[in-house]
N, C-alpha and C positions, 0 to 999 in steps of 0.2 A: 483083670483086662478092663472090665466094664468101668470100675472106678478111674483106673488110667486115662480112659477116653473122655468120662464127664471131666475129668479134672483139666485136659486139653481143651474141650471145648468152652469150658467156663473161661480159661484164659484169653481163648480167642475171642469171646464174646466181651471181655472186659477190656480187651486191651484194645479194642476199636473204639471204643469210650472216651472223648477227649477228658483232659484231667486222670487219666489213668495213670498211674506210676511210672511211666516208660519214659526213657530218653529222647531226643529229638537230635541227631546226629546230620549234620554239626548244629548246634545251639544258632536259632534264628536270633539275632541283634535286629532294632528296630529303634526307632527316638518318637518321643510326645514330645510336642511343645504344647506348652498351658497356660494360660492366663482366667482370670477371673477376677467379677467386680471392675469392672473398667469404665462405669458410672460416666459413659459419653463423653471421657476425657480424651478429646481427638486433639485436643492441642497441647496436652500437658497437665501438667500440674500447677505450674504459677512459680513464681509471677509472670505473667504474659507478658508484660511489654518486655521483658528481658531476654525471650527465646530468640535463638538465631538457627537458620537452616545448617549453618557450618558448623564443623567435629572440631574440638576442642580450641574453642576463644573463650572459656570460662563462663561458657552460660548455665546458670544452676538450676534451669528448668528440669526436673525429671518426667521422663516419660515422652509422651508427642508419637500420632499414629504413624505420620511418616517416618521416624525413629523405629518403632517397633515394626513397620513395612520392610524395614532394613535388613533387619537382624531375623527376623521370619525369612527373607527370602534367602538369607545367607544361608542360614543353618538347612534349610530345606534342600538349597544345591548342594552345600556339601555333604549331606547324608546319604544323597541319591547318587553324588557322584562314587562314593561307596560301597552302594548295593545295598543301603538301608532304609527301609520303607520309613516313611512319617507320617504322622497324624497331629494335627492341630488341633486342640481343642479348648474350652472355655465351662466354667462351672456356674455362669449364670452374674444378674444383673449387666446385666451390658449397657443399659440404658440410665438415665436420670442422675447427674450430677454436675452438669457444665449447661451454658447456654446453649451448646448444640441438641441436646435433649429436647426442646423445644418444637423441634422441625416437625420430627416425626409422625406425630399425635395431632398437629398442626392441618386443621382441612384446608388452611391458605395457603401452602406450601406445599411441592412436590417432592421436597427433600426428604430423604432419611438417610441422615447420613452415618451412623453407625452401623447400619445395616449395608452399605455402601462397602464399609470399610471391611467388615468381615467377611463380605464376598468375595472383595479382589485380593484380600490375605489367604483364603482358601480355605477357611475352618470346615473341620471335617466334622465335629459335631458340638453343640453348646445347649447347655441347659438354661432353663428359665431361672429368675430369681424374684424374690419380694419386690424389687425396683421396676421391674418389666412392667408390674401394674399400676405404677403411679399416676398412669393416666385413663385408669381404669380400662375395664376389657374396651369399650368402643375406642379408646385411644390406642390402644396396643393394637386394635384390628387396624385401624386407618393406617399406621405404620408399616404391618405387616402387606396391606394391601397395595401401597407404593410401593413396596421392595418386591412383589409380583409382579407388578408392572414394568418395574424396571427391568425384570429378570435376574434378580438376585435369588442365589443358590442358599437356603439358611437353613440348614438342617437341624432344628431343635429337638430335643430325645426329651419327652417328659413322662416319662415311666410312673409318676404317681399322682397322676393330673388325670382329675376326671369332668365331666360337664355334667351340670343338670340345668333344668328350665327354670327361669326366674320367672315365676308368674305364668304368663301367657307369653312369654317373649325368650327367644333361646338365646344362645351367647354367640355375639358375633365371632367367635375363635373358631366356630364348630368348623366353619368352609377351611379351616386349615389342619385338620384334623386328618389322619392316612395312617393305614398299617404299618407296623414294623417291619423291620427288613433292611434289604439295600436302601443308601441313601436316597435323597430325591433331589433333582435342581431345581427348588424351587420351595419358597418359604414352607415349610409344613413344620408338624407335630405328630411325632410316631413314636409309639411306647417304647420302641428298642431300635438300636441300628446295628447292622452288621456290616465288618469291613473283612478283608481278606489279604493275606499277604504271600506273596511266593514261598511256598514250603522247600526251596531247595531241591535238587537234582534226586527224579524220580519220588519225590513224596506230593503229597495233597496239600493245598493252601492251608496256611494257619490262619483260622476264624478267629475274629474279634469282636466281641460282642461289648455294645455299651447302652449304658442306663443313664439317664438323666433324671437327678431326684431334687425337688425344692422340700430342704429340711423342714422340721416340725416349727424350730423358731422362729425360718423365713416366712413358713405358712402363714404365722400367729400374725407378724407385724404386717403382713398384707390384707387382713381381714375385711379393713375398711376399703380398699379399694377393689376385692374380688366379688362380685355376685352370681354367677354362675358358674366358676372354677372354683374346683376343691383340692385338694391335696391329701393323698392318705398320710395321717401321722398326725392329724393336727383337727380335730371335730369342730366346725364351725360351730355348729348350734350349742354345743354344751361350753364352747371358747376353752378347750382342754386340748393340751397337748396327747396323742396314744401314741407313745413310743413303739407300744406292743406291737399295733398293728401298723405302723411303718414296717418294721422290721421284717416283719410277715411277707406284706405285700411284696419287697426289695428280694425275700427270699425265694419266693414264687418266681419271680422275675430271673433271679439267677438261674434258679434249677429250670426256669423254659430254654436260657440260652445253652446250659449246660447239655440238657438231657437231649432236648427237641432240637434245637438250632446246631446241636453239635460244635459249642464253641470250645475254642482253646484255651481262651484269654477272656477274661471278663474286667471291666474298667467299667467305674460309678462316678459320674459327672455329680457330685452332691452341693447344692448350695448349701452350705454348712459346713463348719469348724468345731473348732474343741469345744464341748465335748461330744456334740454328735458325730464326728467323723470317726472319731475311735470307738465309741458304741458301735458303730456300725459294722467294722472290722470285726471286732469280736462279735455281735451277736448275728450276723450272717455268713454262712460259708459260701467260699468261692468265688470271692472278690478279690482281683490281683490287685486292682491298680485303683486307690480314691484319688480323683483332682478335686479338691475342697475349695472352700469359697466362703462368701459371707462375714469372715470375720477379719476381713485384711491383716491376715498374717501371712509371713512368707517361712517357711518351712519344708523339710522332707524328712519325713518317719519311717519306719515299719512298726507295726501292732499286729502281730503272730505275722504271718505268711502274706500281709496285706499292707503294699507301698501305699503311704500316703501324701502328700505333697499339696501344696498352695503357694500362689506368687503375689502375695499383698495385694496391691489395688491400684487403680487408675492407670494401667498400662507403664508401672514405674520399673518391671520386671517382667520379662518373659522365662517363665520355667521351662528346662529344656533337660529331659531325663533320656537319658541312651540306657536302653534295657535288653535284657537276653533271654531268652526263653529255652527252657532246656527240654522240655516235655512235661516236666515238673510245677514248675514255678519260675516266677520273673525276677531276675538279679540288676540291683541299678549297681550300672558301670560308674557312674558318675557322682558320688553322693556328695563331693566337695566342689563340685563346680556345677550346679545343676539349675543354677538362677544366675541370669545375665541382666544386670543393671540397665533400665534403656535411660543414656545421658547424654550429656555435651560430647562423649568419647565417639558418638553414632552420628554421622550423616544424616540428614533427612530425605527421605525418598521423592524426587522430583515429580512424581505423578501426583503422590497423595498430597503433597505441598500445594499445587497448581489448585486442586477443587478443593481442598481447606479453604482457599483464598475467596473461592467464588461464595462459598458455603457461609461464610463471614459476613459477606454481603448481604446475604439474604437474612441473617439472623438480625441486622443491624434495621432492616427493613421493618420485621416485625416485633422491632422494641421501641422504634421510634416513638410512637406515644407515651413512653416513660420519660422521655426527656434524656436517655442515656444513651450513648453509642458503646459497643463490648468494651472498645479501647480508651472509651474516655477515663484519664486520671482521676483519680478518688480521693486515697491520702495518702502519706507519704508515711510509714511504718517505721517508727523509731526505738522499736523496743520488742522485743520477743514475746508475745502471750500466747502459752504454749495450751494443748488441751490434753487435762489430768485429771483422776479422779477428786473428789471434793476431798478437803476444800482449796484444791491447787488449780481447779479447771478457770484460768483467769482467762483464756480465749471466748471461753463459753458464756461467763459472767460478762466481761465487757460486751460480747454480743448483746445480751439480754438487758444491759442497762444503757446502750444507744438506744433500743427498740423501743424501753420505757420511754426517753425523752421525746423521742419522735411520734409515736402515738399522742402522746399529752400534748404535744404541740398542735396538733389537729383534732382534739375535743374541748368542749365545754365542760363536760365532766370527767375528771381524769380517773384513769385506772391507778391499783395500789402499786401493782407489780406487773411485771412481765414476766412469763412463765412457760420455759422448754424443757427440753430434755438433752442428755450429752450427746443421743445418738443423733440429736436432730442438728445441731450446730456442727458441721463437716469440716470446718477448716480452722485453721490458725494464722495468727497475725505474729509471721517473724520476718524478718531481718534477713539479707544476704550477708553472710561474713561479718556479721554487726552493723552494717554500716544501714544509712537509712534507704528503705524500699518503697517506690510507687505502686502501689496497688489499683488497677483497674477497675473497670464497672465488672468485667467478667469474672477477675479475682473475688470483688464482694459476694458476685451471684454464689459461690461456691460454698458460703458460710448458710445459704438458706437456698437451697435447691429444690427441695421438695414439695411437691403439692401443683395440683391444678384446680383452676376453678371449674364450676359448672358447665361453665361456656366452652370449654375444653383450652381456654389461654393460661400459659404456665404463671408458674410462681405461686408460692403458698398464701392463701386468703385468710387475715386475721379477723379475730372474732373478740368480743368483749362479753364476760358473765359475771356472775357474783358467785362466792360461795362462802357460807358460814366462816366465822372465825375458826370454829371446830373444825370443820370440814377442810379448811385450807391447812391447818397443820394435819390431818390426818392423809390429806393427797401426800404431803411429803413424805409421811410416814410409808405407806406405801409404796412410793418409788423407791423409795430407799430400800427398803426390804426386798423389792424385784429385781434392783440391779446388783445384789450380792450374786445373783445367777445370771444375768443380764446386763451388763453395764450398760449397755445404750439406754437403760429407762432410768438412769442417775437422775435426779430431778437438778435445773439448774433454775435462777432465780434472779431478777435484778439485782445490784449490791443494796439498794436499799431494804432487803431483807436478810437479814443475818441469821444464821442459826450454828449449833453444832450438832456431834453427833455422841451419846450417852454412850459410853462402853459397857457399862451396865445395865445399861438400859433394855428394857422388852420389844422386840419387836411390834410394830402397829399399834405401841402403846405410848413407851415416852421414849424410844429410840434417840427422837430429833427431842434437841433440848434448848435452851438459853435463846428462844425466839426473840427478836425485834425487829419492828419494822418503823423505819423513819426516825431509830434511837428509841420508840417505845416499846415497852416490855409486852408479852401476850396479852396480857390481861387489861391493858389498856389501848388493846387496838380496836378499832371500829367493827360492830356485829357483823358485819357483811363486808366481804373485801373483793374489791373490783379487779378483776384479771383480764388481761391478754394473754393471747397464743393464737398459732395457726390451727386452721380447722381440722386440719389432722390429726393434731394433739386434742383438742377438744373433742372429738368424735369417741375418740377412744378413751375417754373419761368417761361418757356414757357406757362403757362396757362394764366398767368396775362392777355396778349392781349386777348384772347378770353372772360375771364372773365368779362371784362369792357369794351368787344364790340369794343376793338380798341381806346377810352377813353384814357388809359394808357397803353403805351408800353415799356417795358422792352426788349430791344434785345441783347441778348447775344451774341458775336462774337469772332471767331477765331483769332487765329496770323497775318493770312493774312486778316484780317477786313472783313469777309465774314460772314453774319449772321448766328446762329448755328440752325439747326431745330431736330439735332441728335448729341448727343454729344458721342465724342470718345473716347476711350480707351487712358488716359495721360500715363499707363506703368509703374504709381505709387502702392506700395502696399496699401492695402484696408486700410481704416480709423484706425481701431481699430490694426493692423498693425505698423502701422505709430506712433500710439500716445503709444503704448507700447515700442518700439524701442528708441522712445525721452524721456519718463520716465523712462526708463533704464539707457539712457545715462546721464541724468540729474542725477541720484541715482548714478550713479559711477566718477561724478565731471568733466560731460562734457560739464557742465556750470557753469559761473563762480557768476554769480549774486545770491545773496543767496534767493531773492524775488522769481526763478523760481525755487526753491526746491519744493517738494513734501510736 
């Protein structure tokens, strides 16, 4: 008898816990809309001069905030009419990628257009990404302060973020940290968030716990733009990924939501893609849904009992997951139709169009000193130059080659090469249906949108330094080796430097072979190679010594042969201005070689 009573009590206690294998009758159906890596692409992905607000008039532009708003409102209204709760979620990197991104961090403007859009669209939870720190913590704090002043609700979830003091200074972001729990109607960083859905007749509400995570690789890529902010999963001091610490922290957060907060469903917003999203699903128990990002891919898949989805980038798609919860797990009801393309088939929402037009005038005011306006025609693209892995990265090599000419036209002592990486050249030269296509200044900015100067003004500062001949080769070896795991690190150089990859070569030793600079073989190169690149790229070179504990040494030097510990202002225009000016010069006949034409 006592044994029977004990078993009954055990069953009663277990069945009161969310996640215990019990059915929910009838099953609860709800919808998750999701985006990731919006990158300030409020005006779509271009070519900008070809956008029209009307539907079905052969406009080639993908994305656009006004179209995205139309679809968000339509899907939400449809699901609510059918008694389905709706969540709108974002997996990070809302900011940085178009001219719009200069406004939020700028002290000379009251605008924060990305935050306005996310507020008006009604996002329920938002993760941070590495690019949210491109204007550093001070720039991010300025943008959030504007949002607070404007009354925007920005429910950031920052589950693996911690703040430390940077010397005597505290982080300007600390003012936005709030306890986890119900969402707040202000810009806030919460370590978890809880939403509730109606549980049906005579049943308690369904509790949904939401985590927001910056993945280890994204944390690694933002080390030069963070000071007081750390993310579990990447050790800033040792410059090393720590997946074990990352998974342990997330498991603890999931357990908190399941056991203490009594959540039935757990969703993780992860600014990370393959393989980080799949590892998270395998290593951490209790996550029902992962909304991924960072890698700019579009997919929906299942790993074990966890559904994983990502929606591309730039607002080109809206993920729409129709889900069913039966008390045990989630089931995806629309695996074949979980992605809506945001394109010319969708009319633009009038309210967003109106304020974007005003915002465009504010952009032109701020960039006036460059000699350009956002809509200025720059060059007619007559052939496709796409981004691809080495040796077929035509878009990036063409960009670097134009930047080499632009830099050297402004210097008495020329540089030998222009250097960048796959991840830093962020667009392509594409015609529309094979026809010559005009690119505006705003389109050219997308090729080089990353970076802010120390005074807070946008655009990537360009610096100059030299490496020894051997270290130049070693730099190519290091980045080629790193790119096998993270393609964004793949080196890109101007076309006057040519090399191949030896299939039988040893990484970091002789994988890079057949090097020629201006037609000269490696042993005939100058002893020191003058290089131009962005400040962001150059600052990351300084970390190689620390990352390898001195085993591999890359030592940039100035014109006096002194090691550089902090890069000086070169006095050159920002990278995007150099590129636009050179492409316009090419368009106007300033370059004779037809191969250099856009």
